[in-house]
BALOBA-1460 file (C-alpha; in Angstrom, 3 decimals):
// residues 230
<rec num="1" residu="m" x="21.419" y="-6.406" z="16.329"/>
<rec num="2" residu="y" x="18.771" y="-4.998" z="13.351"/>
<rec num="3" residu="t" x="18.523" y="-1.561" z="11.851"/>
<rec num="4" residu="l" x="15.409" y="-0.310" z="9.712"/>
<rec num="5" residu="i" x="15.617" y="3.233" z="8.117"/>
<rec num="6" residu="h" x="12.144" y="3.636" z="7.753"/>
<rec num="7" residu="y" x="9.096" y="6.382" z="7.423"/>
<rec num="8" residu="p" x="6.349" y="6.603" z="9.710"/>
<rec num="9" residu="l" x="4.213" y="6.352" z="7.124"/>
<rec num="10" residu="c" x="6.146" y="4.942" z="4.513"/>
<rec num="11" residu="p" x="3.811" y="1.691" z="3.543"/>
<rec num="12" residu="f" x="6.538" y="-0.620" z="2.239"/>
<rec num="13" residu="s" x="7.990" y="0.095" z="5.954"/>
<rec num="14" residu="r" x="5.300" y="-0.863" z="7.934"/>
<rec num="15" residu="s" x="4.922" y="-4.235" z="6.101"/>
<rec num="16" residu="i" x="8.872" y="-4.908" z="7.533"/>
<rec num="17" residu="r" x="7.717" y="-3.530" z="10.832"/>
<rec num="18" residu="l" x="4.837" y="-5.631" z="11.396"/>
<rec num="19" residu="v" x="7.003" y="-8.946" z="10.161"/>
<rec num="20" residu="a" x="9.736" y="-7.616" z="13.445"/>
<rec num="21" residu="g" x="6.264" y="-7.615" z="15.547"/>
<rec num="22" residu="e" x="5.993" y="-11.245" z="14.396"/>
<rec num="23" residu="l" x="9.076" y="-12.521" z="14.333"/>
<rec num="24" residu="k" x="10.027" y="-10.208" z="17.959"/>
<rec num="25" residu="i" x="12.321" y="-8.453" z="16.262"/>
<rec num="26" residu="d" x="12.894" y="-4.921" z="17.571"/>
<rec num="27" residu="p" x="15.025" y="-3.052" z="15.567"/>
<rec num="28" residu="l" x="16.718" y="0.400" z="16.363"/>
<rec num="29" residu="l" x="14.745" y="2.504" z="13.916"/>
<rec num="30" residu="v" x="16.066" y="5.180" z="12.328"/>
<rec num="31" residu="e" x="13.458" y="7.849" z="10.463"/>
<rec num="32" residu="e" x="14.251" y="8.367" z="6.825"/>
<rec num="33" residu="h" x="11.868" y="10.600" z="4.351"/>
<rec num="34" residu="p" x="10.813" y="8.049" z="0.966"/>
<rec num="35" residu="h" x="12.059" y="11.797" z="-1.235"/>
<rec num="36" residu="t" x="15.273" y="11.888" z="0.996"/>
<rec num="37" residu="s" x="18.024" y="13.549" z="-1.450"/>
<rec num="38" residu="d" x="20.632" y="12.627" z="1.590"/>
<rec num="39" residu="p" x="23.916" y="11.336" z="-0.704"/>
<rec num="40" residu="e" x="24.462" y="8.770" z="2.529"/>
<rec num="41" residu="f" x="21.571" y="6.951" z="2.411"/>
<rec num="42" residu="f" x="22.004" y="6.540" z="-1.836"/>
<rec num="43" residu="e" x="25.475" y="5.144" z="-0.348"/>
<rec num="44" residu="i" x="23.357" y="2.606" z="1.884"/>
<rec num="45" residu="n" x="20.477" y="1.862" z="-1.032"/>
<rec num="46" residu="p" x="21.441" y="3.313" z="-4.599"/>
<rec num="47" residu="a" x="18.182" y="3.020" z="-5.290"/>
<rec num="48" residu="g" x="17.224" y="5.923" z="-2.753"/>
<rec num="49" residu="t" x="13.754" y="3.632" z="-1.837"/>
<rec num="50" residu="l" x="12.749" y="2.385" z="1.715"/>
<rec num="51" residu="p" x="13.074" y="0.479" z="3.658"/>
<rec num="52" residu="v" x="16.276" y="-0.650" z="4.683"/>
<rec num="53" residu="m" x="17.614" y="-3.710" z="7.074"/>
<rec num="54" residu="i" x="20.994" y="-3.355" z="8.385"/>
<rec num="55" residu="v" x="21.738" y="-6.044" z="9.633"/>
<rec num="56" residu="d" x="25.315" y="-6.078" z="12.530"/>
<rec num="57" residu="d" x="27.503" y="-8.561" z="11.174"/>
<rec num="58" residu="g" x="25.325" y="-9.187" z="8.361"/>
<rec num="59" residu="p" x="24.354" y="-7.878" z="5.185"/>
<rec num="60" residu="v" x="22.677" y="-5.146" z="4.161"/>
<rec num="61" residu="l" x="18.912" y="-5.665" z="2.532"/>
<rec num="62" residu="c" x="16.558" y="-3.080" z="1.005"/>
<rec num="63" residu="g" x="13.136" y="-3.145" z="-0.025"/>
<rec num="64" residu="p" x="10.511" y="-5.506" z="1.770"/>
<rec num="65" residu="y" x="11.220" y="-8.388" z="-1.294"/>
<rec num="66" residu="a" x="14.857" y="-8.667" z="-0.486"/>
<rec num="67" residu="i" x="14.261" y="-8.844" z="4.199"/>
<rec num="68" residu="s" x="10.805" y="-10.378" z="4.184"/>
<rec num="69" residu="e" x="12.715" y="-13.571" z="2.164"/>
<rec num="70" residu="y" x="15.617" y="-12.908" z="4.817"/>
<rec num="71" residu="l" x="14.424" y="-12.937" z="8.207"/>
<rec num="72" residu="s" x="12.067" y="-15.806" z="6.447"/>
<rec num="73" residu="e" x="15.306" y="-17.872" z="5.748"/>
<rec num="74" residu="t" x="17.549" y="-16.671" z="9.163"/>
<rec num="75" residu="r" x="14.534" y="-16.330" z="11.520"/>
<rec num="76" residu="p" x="12.178" y="-19.374" z="11.977"/>
<rec num="77" residu="s" x="9.177" y="-18.718" z="13.850"/>
<rec num="78" residu="t" x="8.580" y="-20.513" z="17.459"/>
<rec num="79" residu="s" x="6.352" y="-21.380" z="19.430"/>
<rec num="80" residu="d" x="7.024" y="-17.893" z="20.700"/>
<rec num="81" residu="t" x="6.472" y="-15.946" z="17.439"/>
<rec num="82" residu="q" x="3.233" y="-14.310" z="16.380"/>
<rec num="83" residu="l" x="4.030" y="-16.407" z="13.092"/>
<rec num="84" residu="n" x="2.552" y="-19.979" z="13.207"/>
<rec num="85" residu="n" x="5.057" y="-21.299" z="9.852"/>
<rec num="86" residu="g" x="7.328" y="-18.454" z="9.228"/>
<rec num="87" residu="l" x="6.066" y="-15.198" z="6.424"/>
<rec num="88" residu="f" x="5.219" y="-17.622" z="3.581"/>
<rec num="89" residu="p" x="3.655" y="-21.187" z="5.067"/>
<rec num="90" residu="g" x="2.192" y="-23.897" z="3.247"/>
<rec num="91" residu="d" x="3.945" y="-25.775" z="0.049"/>
<rec num="92" residu="a" x="4.771" y="-24.507" z="-2.254"/>
<rec num="93" residu="a" x="1.567" y="-23.467" z="-4.138"/>
<rec num="94" residu="v" x="-0.059" y="-21.787" z="-0.944"/>
<rec num="95" residu="r" x="3.718" y="-19.864" z="-0.700"/>
<rec num="96" residu="a" x="3.436" y="-18.519" z="-4.976"/>
<rec num="97" residu="e" x="-0.417" y="-17.508" z="-3.311"/>
<rec num="98" residu="t" x="1.095" y="-15.382" z="-0.985"/>
<rec num="99" residu="r" x="4.169" y="-14.236" z="-2.813"/>
<rec num="100" residu="r" x="1.586" y="-13.027" z="-5.855"/>
<rec num="101" residu="l" x="-0.415" y="-10.881" z="-3.034"/>
<rec num="102" residu="v" x="2.785" y="-9.748" z="-1.912"/>
<rec num="103" residu="d" x="3.448" y="-8.391" z="-4.776"/>
<rec num="104" residu="w" x="-0.011" y="-7.452" z="-5.560"/>
<rec num="105" residu="f" x="-0.858" y="-4.821" z="-2.757"/>
<rec num="106" residu="h" x="2.975" y="-3.533" z="-2.755"/>
<rec num="107" residu="v" x="2.612" y="-3.159" z="-6.699"/>
<rec num="108" residu="k" x="-0.882" y="-3.141" z="-7.885"/>
<rec num="109" residu="f" x="-2.915" y="-1.337" z="-4.882"/>
<rec num="110" residu="y" x="0.095" y="1.151" z="-4.302"/>
<rec num="111" residu="n" x="0.729" y="2.441" z="-8.159"/>
<rec num="112" residu="d" x="-3.158" y="1.975" z="-7.603"/>
<rec num="113" residu="v" x="-4.037" y="3.823" z="-4.989"/>
<rec num="114" residu="s" x="-1.392" y="4.222" z="-2.170"/>
<rec num="115" residu="i" x="1.128" y="6.320" z="-3.416"/>
<rec num="116" residu="c" x="-1.661" y="9.140" z="-4.590"/>
<rec num="117" residu="f" x="-2.949" y="9.612" z="-1.261"/>
<rec num="118" residu="l" x="0.436" y="9.245" z="-0.221"/>
<rec num="119" residu="e" x="1.541" y="11.945" z="-2.219"/>
<rec num="120" residu="e" x="-1.118" y="14.463" z="-2.534"/>
<rec num="121" residu="k" x="-2.129" y="14.507" z="0.903"/>
<rec num="122" residu="i" x="1.105" y="13.442" z="2.625"/>
<rec num="123" residu="y" x="4.352" y="14.325" z="1.484"/>
<rec num="124" residu="k" x="2.580" y="17.971" z="-0.480"/>
<rec num="125" residu="s" x="1.728" y="18.996" z="3.256"/>
<rec num="126" residu="t" x="5.066" y="17.842" z="4.985"/>
<rec num="127" residu="d" x="7.013" y="19.963" z="2.067"/>
<rec num="128" residu="p" x="7.181" y="23.733" z="2.555"/>
<rec num="129" residu="d" x="6.742" y="24.703" z="-1.466"/>
<rec num="130" residu="g" x="3.990" y="21.883" z="-1.442"/>
<rec num="131" residu="t" x="1.217" y="22.840" z="-3.535"/>
<rec num="132" residu="a" x="-2.228" y="22.163" z="-2.890"/>
<rec num="133" residu="p" x="-3.677" y="18.368" z="-3.888"/>
<rec num="134" residu="d" x="-5.089" y="16.931" z="-6.540"/>
<rec num="135" residu="i" x="-8.946" y="16.186" z="-6.017"/>
<rec num="136" residu="k" x="-9.301" y="14.536" z="-9.051"/>
<rec num="137" residu="m" x="-6.742" y="11.960" z="-8.361"/>
<rec num="138" residu="l" x="-7.018" y="11.660" z="-5.771"/>
<rec num="139" residu="r" x="-11.253" y="10.813" z="-6.438"/>
<rec num="140" residu="a" x="-9.605" y="8.173" z="-8.798"/>
<rec num="141" residu="a" x="-7.730" y="6.662" z="-6.249"/>
<rec num="142" residu="h" x="-10.867" y="6.519" z="-3.797"/>
<rec num="143" residu="q" x="-12.066" y="4.530" z="-6.635"/>
<rec num="144" residu="n" x="-9.408" y="1.633" z="-6.774"/>
<rec num="145" residu="l" x="-10.170" y="1.754" z="-3.214"/>
<rec num="146" residu="k" x="-12.936" y="-0.037" z="-3.411"/>
<rec num="147" residu="t" x="-12.395" y="-2.321" z="-5.531"/>
<rec num="148" residu="h" x="-9.282" y="-3.101" z="-3.652"/>
<rec num="149" residu="l" x="-11.452" y="-3.394" z="-0.626"/>
<rec num="150" residu="r" x="-13.786" y="-5.604" z="-2.780"/>
<rec num="151" residu="y" x="-10.435" y="-8.542" z="-3.474"/>
<rec num="152" residu="i" x="-9.539" y="-8.313" z="0.150"/>
<rec num="153" residu="g" x="-13.654" y="-8.792" z="1.804"/>
<rec num="154" residu="t" x="-13.146" y="-12.105" z="-1.119"/>
<rec num="155" residu="l" x="-10.303" y="-13.677" z="-0.014"/>
<rec num="156" residu="s" x="-10.941" y="-12.704" z="3.367"/>
<rec num="157" residu="e" x="-14.152" y="-15.254" z="3.391"/>
<rec num="158" residu="q" x="-13.043" y="-17.533" z="0.674"/>
<rec num="159" residu="r" x="-10.400" y="-18.514" z="3.873"/>
<rec num="160" residu="n" x="-8.511" y="-18.381" z="6.938"/>
<rec num="161" residu="w" x="-5.995" y="-15.532" z="6.270"/>
<rec num="162" residu="l" x="-5.286" y="-13.937" z="2.472"/>
<rec num="163" residu="s" x="-3.256" y="-16.464" z="1.410"/>
<rec num="164" residu="g" x="-4.174" y="-19.581" z="2.881"/>
<rec num="165" residu="e" x="-5.379" y="-20.874" z="6.073"/>
<rec num="166" residu="d" x="-2.421" y="-19.314" z="7.959"/>
<rec num="167" residu="l" x="-1.154" y="-15.630" z="8.560"/>
<rec num="168" residu="s" x="1.745" y="-14.388" z="6.244"/>
<rec num="169" residu="f" x="3.617" y="-11.382" z="4.483"/>
<rec num="170" residu="a" x="0.425" y="-10.978" z="2.379"/>
<rec num="171" residu="d" x="-1.846" y="-10.228" z="5.651"/>
<rec num="172" residu="l" x="0.977" y="-7.884" z="6.941"/>
<rec num="173" residu="a" x="1.228" y="-6.508" z="2.292"/>
<rec num="174" residu="a" x="-1.974" y="-5.151" z="2.482"/>
<rec num="175" residu="a" x="-2.513" y="-4.292" z="6.541"/>
<rec num="176" residu="a" x="0.423" y="-1.955" z="5.950"/>
<rec num="177" residu="q" x="-0.943" y="-0.325" z="3.200"/>
<rec num="178" residu="l" x="-3.804" y="0.180" z="4.335"/>
<rec num="179" residu="s" x="-2.841" y="1.076" z="7.604"/>
<rec num="180" residu="c" x="-1.668" y="4.367" z="5.994"/>
<rec num="181" residu="l" x="-4.727" y="5.156" z="4.586"/>
<rec num="182" residu="d" x="-6.509" y="4.365" z="8.323"/>
<rec num="183" residu="y" x="-4.216" y="7.540" z="9.548"/>
<rec num="184" residu="l" x="-5.864" y="9.715" z="7.144"/>
<rec num="185" residu="g" x="-9.070" y="8.508" z="7.871"/>
<rec num="186" residu="d" x="-9.628" y="7.724" z="3.948"/>
<rec num="187" residu="v" x="-10.569" y="3.695" z="4.552"/>
<rec num="188" residu="p" x="-14.007" y="2.981" z="3.630"/>
<rec num="189" residu="w" x="-14.910" y="0.682" z="6.039"/>
<rec num="190" residu="d" x="-18.834" y="0.511" z="6.050"/>
<rec num="191" residu="e" x="-18.462" y="-0.393" z="2.346"/>
<rec num="192" residu="c" x="-16.689" y="-3.714" z="2.460"/>
<rec num="193" residu="e" x="-17.763" y="-5.425" z="5.680"/>
<rec num="194" residu="a" x="-15.340" y="-8.727" z="4.977"/>
<rec num="195" residu="a" x="-12.317" y="-6.333" z="4.476"/>
<rec num="196" residu="r" x="-12.970" y="-3.746" z="7.872"/>
<rec num="197" residu="i" x="-13.165" y="-7.796" z="10.120"/>
<rec num="198" residu="w" x="-10.481" y="-9.206" z="8.028"/>
<rec num="199" residu="y" x="-8.094" y="-5.750" z="8.843"/>
<rec num="200" residu="a" x="-9.242" y="-5.790" z="12.367"/>
<rec num="201" residu="r" x="-7.433" y="-8.909" z="12.892"/>
<rec num="202" residu="v" x="-4.153" y="-7.777" z="11.682"/>
<rec num="203" residu="k" x="-4.760" y="-4.722" z="13.304"/>
<rec num="204" residu="s" x="-5.386" y="-6.322" z="17.162"/>
<rec num="205" residu="r" x="-2.909" y="-8.607" z="16.670"/>
<rec num="206" residu="p" x="0.714" y="-7.242" z="19.078"/>
<rec num="207" residu="s" x="3.343" y="-6.622" z="16.468"/>
<rec num="208" residu="f" x="0.766" y="-3.373" z="15.317"/>
<rec num="209" residu="q" x="0.543" y="-1.470" z="18.176"/>
<rec num="210" residu="s" x="3.685" y="0.166" z="17.234"/>
<rec num="211" residu="l" x="1.753" y="1.321" z="14.010"/>
<rec num="212" residu="l" x="-0.988" y="2.735" z="16.238"/>
<rec num="213" residu="r" x="1.393" y="4.918" z="18.050"/>
<rec num="214" residu="d" x="2.818" y="6.509" z="14.986"/>
<rec num="215" residu="r" x="2.121" y="10.495" z="14.251"/>
<rec num="216" residu="v" x="3.473" y="12.808" z="11.731"/>
<rec num="217" residu="p" x="3.976" y="16.205" z="12.444"/>
<rec num="218" residu="g" x="1.319" y="17.844" z="11.234"/>
<rec num="219" residu="l" x="-1.112" y="15.898" z="10.582"/>
<rec num="220" residu="i" x="-3.169" y="13.765" z="12.883"/>
<rec num="221" residu="p" x="-4.426" y="10.434" z="12.703"/>
<rec num="222" residu="s" x="-8.352" y="9.435" z="12.092"/>
<rec num="223" residu="s" x="-10.504" y="9.378" z="14.874"/>
<rec num="224" residu="i" x="-10.563" y="4.970" z="14.173"/>
<rec num="225" residu="y" x="-7.010" y="4.999" z="13.964"/>
<rec num="226" residu="t" x="-6.230" y="3.695" z="17.536"/>
<rec num="227" residu="n" x="-9.882" y="1.761" z="17.525"/>
<rec num="228" residu="l" x="-9.518" y="-1.574" z="17.630"/>
<rec num="229" residu="d" x="-12.705" y="-2.867" z="17.419"/>
<rec num="230" residu="f" x="-13.780" y="0.262" z="14.400"/>
């Protein structure tokens, strides 16, 4: 039995939910806000960050890196899972590339793009004391997003999936970041066809369906959010 402490529009949480879906894991979902001040949560994860996975008769896993590596080692894929060769397929060089790209999306993409949209358009809107979105910051993040989309497009044109021939955690990490922005309708898909085609492939996988059902009170998803043929 697995329990996943998450937030619906936390990209790190979403990446692990995609992993769970690919590995046929159906965790109990417990919602926690990324800006939580709950002392009980800090007892579970002193860093106060999401996601956290609690394994019955097993460890408490904090953060997408620890969770993905643990599941990759303890839940090897079989013929009835969506992943062909686990979360980190291929030889040592391909696995290193997967980890590089996971770091790219969970650190660089998040800091360049996601954190701005999340803070300015989601967290502020759900905070009773929140201020108006900073338009200048959003404009800069939107320009950064275009650069990242072009990079995704280049990778997807050179390879079958982002890090190689097989779907990997790199694809799930990237799609999780983009899915939050897609909810808001802020991804200029018409400006990078290759990235759109890649994202549509991931979005159409069964593991993605639970994400498409997510709703945040007071925030209606974009018209294309649940559309697989966008």
